[in-house]
C-alpha positions as a Markdown table, in Angstrom:
| # | Residue | x | y | z |
|---|---|---|---|---|
| 1 | Met | -151.1 | -106.2 | -18.2 |
| 2 | Ala | -148.5 | -107.9 | -20.4 |
| 3 | Arg | -145.3 | -109.0 | -18.8 |
| 4 | Lys | -143.4 | -106.6 | -21.1 |
| 5 | Asp | -145.6 | -103.7 | -20.0 |
| 6 | Leu | -145.1 | -104.7 | -16.4 |
| 7 | Leu | -141.4 | -104.6 | -16.7 |
| 8 | Lys | -141.6 | -101.2 | -18.3 |
| 9 | Ser | -143.8 | -100.0 | -15.4 |
| 10 | Leu | -141.4 | -101.3 | -12.8 |
| 11 | Met | -138.5 | -99.6 | -14.5 |
| 12 | Gly | -140.3 | -96.4 | -14.9 |
| 13 | Leu | -140.3 | -96.5 | -18.8 |
| 14 | Pro | -143.0 | -95.0 | -20.9 |
| 15 | Glu | -145.2 | -97.5 | -22.9 |
| 16 | Asn | -144.2 | -96.0 | -26.3 |
| 17 | Pro | -140.7 | -94.6 | -25.8 |
| 18 | Asp | -139.3 | -92.3 | -28.4 |
| 19 | Ala | -135.9 | -93.6 | -29.4 |
| 20 | Asp | -134.7 | -90.2 | -30.3 |
| 21 | Ala | -136.1 | -88.4 | -27.2 |
| 22 | Pro | -133.4 | -87.0 | -24.8 |
| 23 | Leu | -133.0 | -88.7 | -21.5 |
| 24 | Pro | -134.6 | -87.1 | -18.5 |
| 25 | Arg | -132.4 | -84.6 | -16.6 |
| 26 | Met | -132.3 | -86.9 | -13.5 |
| 27 | Glu | -131.1 | -89.8 | -15.6 |
| 28 | Arg | -128.4 | -87.7 | -17.2 |
| 29 | Gly | -127.3 | -86.5 | -13.8 |
| 30 | Ala | -127.3 | -90.0 | -12.3 |
| 31 | Ile | -125.4 | -91.5 | -15.3 |
| 32 | Gly | -122.9 | -88.6 | -15.2 |
| 33 | Ala | -122.3 | -89.2 | -11.5 |
| 34 | Val | -121.8 | -92.9 | -12.0 |
| 35 | Ser | -119.5 | -92.3 | -14.9 |
| 36 | Lys | -117.5 | -89.8 | -12.8 |
| 37 | Ser | -117.3 | -92.3 | -10.0 |
| 38 | Ile | -116.0 | -95.0 | -12.3 |
| 39 | Ser | -113.5 | -92.6 | -13.8 |
| 40 | Glu | -112.2 | -91.7 | -10.3 |
| 41 | Leu | -112.0 | -95.4 | -9.3 |
| 42 | Lys | -110.0 | -96.1 | -12.4 |
| 43 | Ser | -107.6 | -93.2 | -11.6 |
| 44 | Arg | -107.1 | -94.6 | -8.1 |
| 45 | Ala | -106.8 | -98.2 | -9.1 |
| 46 | Ile | -103.5 | -99.9 | -8.9 |
| 47 | Ile | -102.6 | -102.2 | -11.8 |
| 48 | Glu | -99.6 | -104.4 | -12.6 |
| 49 | Val | -97.5 | -103.4 | -15.6 |
| 50 | Ala | -94.7 | -105.4 | -17.2 |
| 51 | Pro | -91.4 | -103.4 | -16.5 |
| 52 | Asp | -90.4 | -103.9 | -20.2 |
| 53 | Leu | -93.4 | -101.7 | -21.2 |
| 54 | Ile | -92.2 | -98.8 | -19.0 |
| 55 | Asp | -90.0 | -96.0 | -20.4 |
| 56 | Asn | -88.3 | -93.1 | -18.8 |
| 57 | Ala | -89.8 | -89.7 | -19.2 |
| 58 | Gly | -89.9 | -86.2 | -17.6 |
| 59 | Ile | -86.7 | -84.8 | -16.1 |
| 60 | Glu | -83.8 | -86.5 | -14.4 |
| 61 | Asp | -83.8 | -85.8 | -10.7 |
| 62 | Arg | -81.0 | -87.9 | -9.1 |
| 63 | Met | -77.4 | -87.2 | -10.1 |
| 64 | Asp | -75.6 | -90.0 | -8.4 |
| 65 | Ala | -76.2 | -93.5 | -9.5 |
| 66 | Asp | -75.8 | -95.4 | -6.2 |
| 67 | Pro | -75.6 | -99.1 | -7.0 |
| 68 | Ser | -75.6 | -100.0 | -3.3 |
| 69 | Gly | -78.9 | -98.1 | -2.8 |
| 70 | Ile | -80.6 | -100.0 | -5.7 |
| 71 | Glu | -79.3 | -103.3 | -4.4 |
| 72 | Ala | -80.7 | -102.6 | -1.0 |
| 73 | Leu | -84.1 | -101.6 | -2.5 |
| 74 | Thr | -84.1 | -104.7 | -4.7 |
| 75 | Ala | -83.4 | -106.9 | -1.7 |
| 76 | Ser | -86.2 | -105.2 | 0.3 |
| 77 | Ile | -88.7 | -105.7 | -2.5 |
| 78 | Arg | -87.6 | -109.3 | -2.9 |
| 79 | Glu | -88.4 | -110.0 | 0.7 |
| 80 | Tyr | -91.4 | -107.8 | 1.4 |
| 81 | Gly | -92.8 | -107.1 | -2.1 |
| 82 | Gln | -93.4 | -103.6 | -3.6 |
| 83 | Gln | -95.3 | -101.7 | -0.9 |
| 84 | Val | -95.5 | -98.3 | -2.7 |
| 85 | Pro | -96.8 | -98.0 | -6.2 |
| 86 | Val | -95.2 | -95.9 | -8.9 |
| 87 | Leu | -97.0 | -93.3 | -11.0 |
| 88 | Leu | -97.1 | -93.8 | -14.8 |
| 89 | Arg | -98.8 | -92.2 | -17.7 |
| 90 | His | -99.9 | -93.6 | -21.0 |
| 91 | Ser | -97.2 | -93.0 | -23.5 |
| 92 | Pro | -98.2 | -90.3 | -26.0 |
| 93 | Asn | -95.9 | -91.8 | -28.7 |
| 94 | His | -96.3 | -95.6 | -28.4 |
| 95 | Glu | -99.6 | -97.4 | -28.0 |
| 96 | Gly | -99.6 | -99.8 | -25.1 |
| 97 | Arg | -96.5 | -98.4 | -23.4 |
| 98 | Tyr | -96.1 | -96.2 | -20.3 |
| 99 | Asp | -93.9 | -93.4 | -19.2 |
| 100 | Ile | -92.5 | -93.1 | -15.6 |
| 101 | Val | -93.7 | -90.0 | -13.8 |
| 102 | Phe | -92.0 | -91.0 | -10.5 |
| 103 | Gly | -90.6 | -94.2 | -9.1 |
| 104 | Arg | -87.7 | -94.9 | -11.4 |
| 105 | Arg | -85.7 | -96.8 | -8.7 |
| 106 | Arg | -88.6 | -99.0 | -7.9 |
| 107 | Val | -89.1 | -99.8 | -11.6 |
| 108 | Gln | -85.4 | -100.5 | -11.9 |
| 109 | Ala | -85.6 | -102.9 | -9.0 |
| 110 | Met | -88.7 | -104.7 | -10.4 |
| 111 | Arg | -87.0 | -105.0 | -13.7 |
| 112 | Thr | -84.0 | -106.7 | -12.0 |
| 113 | Leu | -86.4 | -109.1 | -10.2 |
| 114 | Gly | -88.4 | -109.8 | -13.4 |
| 115 | Met | -91.6 | -108.9 | -11.6 |
| 116 | Pro | -94.6 | -106.7 | -12.7 |
| 117 | Val | -94.6 | -103.2 | -11.4 |
| 118 | Lys | -97.5 | -102.0 | -9.2 |
| 119 | Ala | -98.6 | -98.7 | -10.6 |
| 120 | Met | -101.2 | -96.0 | -10.7 |
| 121 | Val | -101.8 | -94.7 | -14.2 |
| 122 | Arg | -102.8 | -91.1 | -15.1 |
| 123 | Thr | -103.5 | -89.3 | -18.3 |
| 124 | Leu | -100.9 | -86.4 | -18.1 |
| 125 | Asn | -99.5 | -84.0 | -20.7 |
| 126 | Asp | -95.8 | -83.0 | -20.5 |
| 127 | Arg | -96.4 | -80.0 | -18.3 |
| 128 | Asp | -98.5 | -82.0 | -15.7 |
| 129 | Leu | -95.9 | -84.8 | -15.8 |
| 130 | Val | -93.0 | -82.5 | -14.7 |
| 131 | Val | -95.2 | -80.7 | -12.1 |
| 132 | Ala | -96.2 | -84.1 | -10.6 |
| 133 | Gln | -92.6 | -85.2 | -10.7 |
| 134 | Gly | -91.3 | -82.0 | -9.1 |
| 135 | Gln | -93.9 | -82.1 | -6.3 |
| 136 | Glu | -93.0 | -85.7 | -5.5 |
| 137 | Asn | -89.4 | -84.7 | -5.4 |
| 138 | Thr | -90.1 | -81.8 | -3.1 |
| 139 | Ala | -91.8 | -84.2 | -0.6 |
| 140 | Arg | -88.6 | -86.3 | -0.5 |
| 141 | Lys | -85.9 | -85.2 | 1.9 |
| 142 | Asp | -83.0 | -87.0 | 0.3 |
| 143 | Leu | -82.6 | -84.8 | -2.8 |
| 144 | Ser | -79.7 | -82.3 | -2.4 |
| 145 | Phe | -79.7 | -78.6 | -3.2 |
| 146 | Ile | -77.8 | -79.1 | -6.5 |
| 147 | Glu | -80.1 | -81.9 | -7.6 |
| 148 | Lys | -83.2 | -79.7 | -7.2 |
| 149 | Ala | -81.3 | -76.8 | -8.9 |
| 150 | Asn | -80.4 | -79.1 | -11.8 |
| 151 | Phe | -84.1 | -80.2 | -12.0 |
| 152 | Ala | -85.1 | -76.5 | -12.3 |
| 153 | Ala | -82.4 | -75.8 | -14.9 |
| 154 | Gln | -83.6 | -78.8 | -17.0 |
| 155 | Met | -87.2 | -77.4 | -16.8 |
| 156 | Val | -85.9 | -74.0 | -18.1 |
| 157 | Lys | -84.1 | -75.8 | -21.0 |
| 158 | Ala | -87.4 | -77.6 | -21.8 |
| 159 | Gly | -89.1 | -74.3 | -22.2 |
| 160 | Phe | -91.3 | -74.2 | -19.0 |
| 161 | Glu | -92.2 | -70.9 | -17.5 |
| 162 | Arg | -90.9 | -69.8 | -14.1 |
| 163 | Lys | -94.4 | -70.1 | -12.6 |
| 164 | Val | -94.6 | -73.8 | -13.6 |
| 165 | Ile | -91.1 | -74.4 | -12.2 |
| 166 | Cys | -92.2 | -72.7 | -8.9 |
| 167 | Asp | -95.3 | -74.9 | -8.8 |
| 168 | Ala | -93.4 | -78.0 | -9.5 |
| 169 | Leu | -90.8 | -77.4 | -6.7 |
| 170 | Ala | -93.2 | -75.6 | -4.4 |
| 171 | Ile | -90.7 | -72.7 | -3.9 |
| 172 | Asp | -90.9 | -69.0 | -4.8 |
| 173 | Lys | -89.2 | -67.1 | -7.6 |
| 174 | Thr | -86.4 | -65.8 | -5.4 |
| 175 | Val | -85.2 | -69.3 | -4.5 |
| 176 | Ile | -85.5 | -70.4 | -8.1 |
| 177 | Ser | -83.4 | -67.5 | -9.2 |
| 178 | Arg | -80.7 | -68.4 | -6.7 |
| 179 | Met | -80.8 | -72.0 | -7.9 |
| 180 | Leu | -80.5 | -71.0 | -11.5 |
| 181 | Ser | -77.7 | -68.6 | -10.8 |
| 182 | Val | -75.7 | -71.6 | -9.6 |
| 183 | Thr | -76.5 | -73.7 | -12.7 |
| 184 | Asp | -75.8 | -70.7 | -14.9 |
| 185 | Asp | -72.3 | -70.0 | -13.5 |
| 186 | Val | -71.1 | -73.6 | -12.8 |
| 187 | Pro | -70.7 | -75.6 | -16.0 |
| 188 | Glu | -72.9 | -78.6 | -16.2 |
| 189 | Ala | -69.9 | -80.9 | -16.7 |
| 190 | Leu | -68.5 | -79.7 | -13.4 |
| 191 | Ile | -71.8 | -80.2 | -11.6 |
| 192 | Arg | -72.0 | -83.8 | -12.9 |
| 193 | Ala | -68.3 | -84.4 | -12.1 |
| 194 | Ile | -68.9 | -83.4 | -8.5 |
| 195 | Gly | -72.3 | -85.1 | -8.1 |
| 196 | Ala | -75.2 | -84.7 | -5.6 |
| 197 | Ala | -73.0 | -83.5 | -2.7 |
| 198 | Pro | -75.8 | -84.2 | -0.1 |
| 199 | Ser | -74.1 | -82.3 | 2.7 |
| 200 | Val | -73.5 | -79.2 | 0.7 |
| 201 | Gly | -76.1 | -76.5 | 0.9 |
| 202 | Arg | -77.1 | -73.4 | -1.1 |
| 203 | Asp | -74.5 | -71.0 | 0.4 |
| 204 | Arg | -71.5 | -73.2 | -0.4 |
| 205 | Trp | -72.7 | -73.8 | -4.0 |
| 206 | Leu | -73.2 | -70.0 | -4.4 |
| 207 | Ala | -69.6 | -69.5 | -3.2 |
| 208 | Leu | -68.4 | -72.1 | -5.7 |
| 209 | Ala | -70.4 | -70.4 | -8.5 |
| 210 | Gln | -68.7 | -67.0 | -7.7 |
| 211 | Lys | -65.3 | -68.6 | -8.2 |
| 212 | Ala | -66.0 | -71.0 | -11.1 |
| 213 | Gly | -65.1 | -68.7 | -13.9 |
| 214 | Lys | -61.6 | -67.8 | -12.4 |
| 215 | Leu | -60.0 | -71.1 | -13.4 |
| 216 | Pro | -60.1 | -73.2 | -16.6 |
| 217 | Leu | -62.8 | -75.8 | -16.7 |
| 218 | Ser | -60.2 | -78.5 | -17.3 |
| 219 | Asp | -58.4 | -77.6 | -14.1 |
| 220 | Leu | -61.7 | -77.8 | -12.1 |
| 221 | Leu | -62.6 | -81.1 | -13.6 |
| 222 | Ala | -59.2 | -82.5 | -12.8 |
| 223 | Ala | -59.7 | -81.3 | -9.2 |
| 224 | Ala | -63.0 | -83.1 | -8.8 |
| 225 | Thr | -61.5 | -86.2 | -7.3 |
| 226 | Gly | -62.5 | -88.3 | -4.3 |
| 227 | Pro | -64.5 | -91.3 | -3.2 |
| 228 | Asp | -67.8 | -89.4 | -2.8 |
| 229 | Ser | -69.5 | -86.3 | -4.1 |
| 230 | Asp | -69.0 | -84.3 | -0.9 |
| 231 | Thr | -65.2 | -85.0 | -1.0 |
| 232 | Arg | -65.2 | -84.0 | -4.7 |
| 233 | Phe | -66.9 | -80.7 | -3.9 |
| 234 | Ala | -64.3 | -79.9 | -1.2 |
| 235 | Ser | -61.5 | -80.7 | -3.6 |
| 236 | Val | -62.8 | -78.3 | -6.2 |
| 237 | Ile | -63.3 | -75.5 | -3.6 |
| 238 | Ala | -59.7 | -76.1 | -2.4 |
| 239 | Ala | -58.4 | -75.8 | -5.9 |
| 240 | Met | -60.2 | -72.5 | -6.3 |
| 241 | Thr | -58.9 | -71.0 | -3.1 |
| 242 | Pro | -55.5 | -69.3 | -3.6 |
| 243 | Arg | -52.8 | -70.6 | -1.4 |
| 244 | Lys | -51.0 | -68.1 | 0.9 |
| 245 | Ala | -47.5 | -67.5 | -0.2 |
| 246 | Ala | -44.8 | -68.5 | 2.2 |
| 247 | Pro | -43.1 | -65.5 | 3.9 |
| 248 | Gln | -40.3 | -64.3 | 1.6 |
| 249 | Thr | -36.9 | -63.6 | 3.2 |
| 250 | Thr | -34.8 | -60.9 | 1.7 |
| 251 | Pro | -31.1 | -60.1 | 2.4 |
| 252 | Gly | -30.8 | -58.8 | 6.0 |
| 253 | Arg | -34.0 | -60.5 | 7.1 |
| 254 | Gln | -34.4 | -63.6 | 9.2 |
| 255 | Asn | -37.5 | -65.6 | 10.2 |
| 256 | Leu | -38.3 | -65.8 | 13.9 |
| 257 | Leu | -39.4 | -69.3 | 14.8 |
| 258 | Gly | -41.3 | -70.2 | 17.9 |
| 259 | Ala | -40.9 | -73.3 | 20.1 |
| 260 | Asp | -43.6 | -75.0 | 18.1 |
| 261 | Gly | -41.9 | -74.4 | 14.8 |
| 262 | Arg | -44.3 | -71.7 | 13.6 |
| 263 | Ser | -43.1 | -68.4 | 12.3 |
| 264 | Leu | -43.5 | -65.6 | 14.8 |
| 265 | Gly | -42.3 | -62.9 | 12.5 |
| 266 | Gln | -39.0 | -61.5 | 11.1 |
| 267 | Val | -36.0 | -59.6 | 12.3 |
| 268 | Arg | -34.4 | -57.1 | 10.0 |
| 269 | Lys | -30.7 | -56.2 | 10.7 |
| 270 | Ser | -29.0 | -53.1 | 9.2 |
| 271 | Gly | -25.7 | -52.0 | 10.5 |
| 272 | Lys | -25.9 | -51.8 | 14.3 |
| 273 | Lys | -29.7 | -51.7 | 14.2 |
| 274 | Ala | -32.1 | -54.6 | 14.4 |
| 275 | Val | -35.9 | -54.3 | 13.9 |
| 276 | Phe | -38.1 | -57.1 | 15.2 |
| 277 | Glu | -41.5 | -57.6 | 13.5 |
| 278 | Ile | -44.0 | -59.9 | 15.3 |
| 279 | Ser | -46.5 | -61.1 | 12.7 |
| 280 | Glu | -49.4 | -61.5 | 15.2 |
| 281 | Ala | -49.5 | -58.7 | 17.8 |
| 282 | Gly | -51.3 | -60.8 | 20.4 |
| 283 | Asp | -50.5 | -62.1 | 23.9 |
| 284 | Phe | -46.9 | -63.0 | 23.2 |
| 285 | Ala | -46.1 | -59.6 | 21.7 |
| 286 | Asp | -47.6 | -58.0 | 24.9 |
| 287 | Trp | -45.6 | -60.3 | 27.1 |
| 288 | Leu | -42.4 | -59.6 | 25.2 |
| 289 | Ile | -42.9 | -55.8 | 25.6 |
| 290 | Arg | -43.6 | -56.1 | 29.3 |
| 291 | Asn | -40.6 | -58.4 | 30.0 |
| 292 | Met | -38.0 | -56.8 | 27.7 |
| 293 | Gln | -36.0 | -55.4 | 30.7 |
| 294 | Asp | -35.9 | -58.8 | 32.5 |
| 295 | Ile | -34.8 | -60.5 | 29.3 |
| 296 | His | -32.1 | -57.9 | 28.7 |
| 297 | Arg | -31.0 | -58.2 | 32.4 |
| 298 | Asp | -30.7 | -62.0 | 32.1 |
| 299 | Trp | -28.6 | -61.5 | 29.0 |
| 300 | Leu | -26.3 | -59.1 | 30.8 |
| 301 | Glu | -25.9 | -61.3 | 33.8 |
| 302 | His | -25.3 | -64.4 | 31.7 |
| 303 | Pro | -23.7 | -63.2 | 28.5 |
| 304 | Pro | -23.4 | -65.9 | 25.8 |
| 305 | Val | -19.9 | -67.3 | 25.4 |
| 306 | Arg | -18.4 | -66.1 | 22.1 |
| 307 | His | -16.4 | -68.7 | 20.3 |
| 308 | Lys | -13.4 | -67.5 | 18.2 |
| 309 | Glu | -13.7 | -68.4 | 14.6 |
């Protein structure tokens, strides 16, 4: 047998193959499995990408730019290297470029260090991109309520359906509705002026949303002052809360002050009659009622000295 025929026999090929004949089903299945495996390996592979080839995409998640946080991350990567890869997609608009799905801070740190970015690359459309970004955000515990609410509001502006928003943030429609009620009632400029407010939860933001329309936006923005976002939130809430008016005194009325300087109430004098009003009818008022005879007896036994004018 000729060597060529021997090789054909060992490889299981017919002696006179038809170039146009379809491949046997088993071969198609095997090749398909191999191709699928290669595709899966590629999707799991980590490659290095120059940071200058990476563009921002998707929806903004963090509201506060924390320079100290970026500096700490940069220092950590400089010492230990990039331990966690970012997720990128091929840019749909620019050949050879990439969009960030998540890992913006890591990309920023690598850009500062002038080092290539370790990344996984997926082929994602815009919908899949924001869902992946939202799910990654949900897994993180450092995003505040208002940052997640702002993420949902941006998805609404981008035209995504509620179901997609729910899937992205892994929360139900009721929670989404409450988030969006805050971003609908609180102007975006005020949200950004306050910032992430990490210690402020849903209930306090809902309380702020209920009062936001009662004052001009310019006054609220002016109130958003302080060294950090939690303080700015508290300042805005304080500006929205009406201050209690000081007790008004009218002719014939006098304030009654206690030993600690606080107002106990008022006394109203008219002719030979005096009416005492205790503002808080608590223990002191009860004591006063019980001891009125003793007080009056002491006064009779030790009458005050009247000075002639």
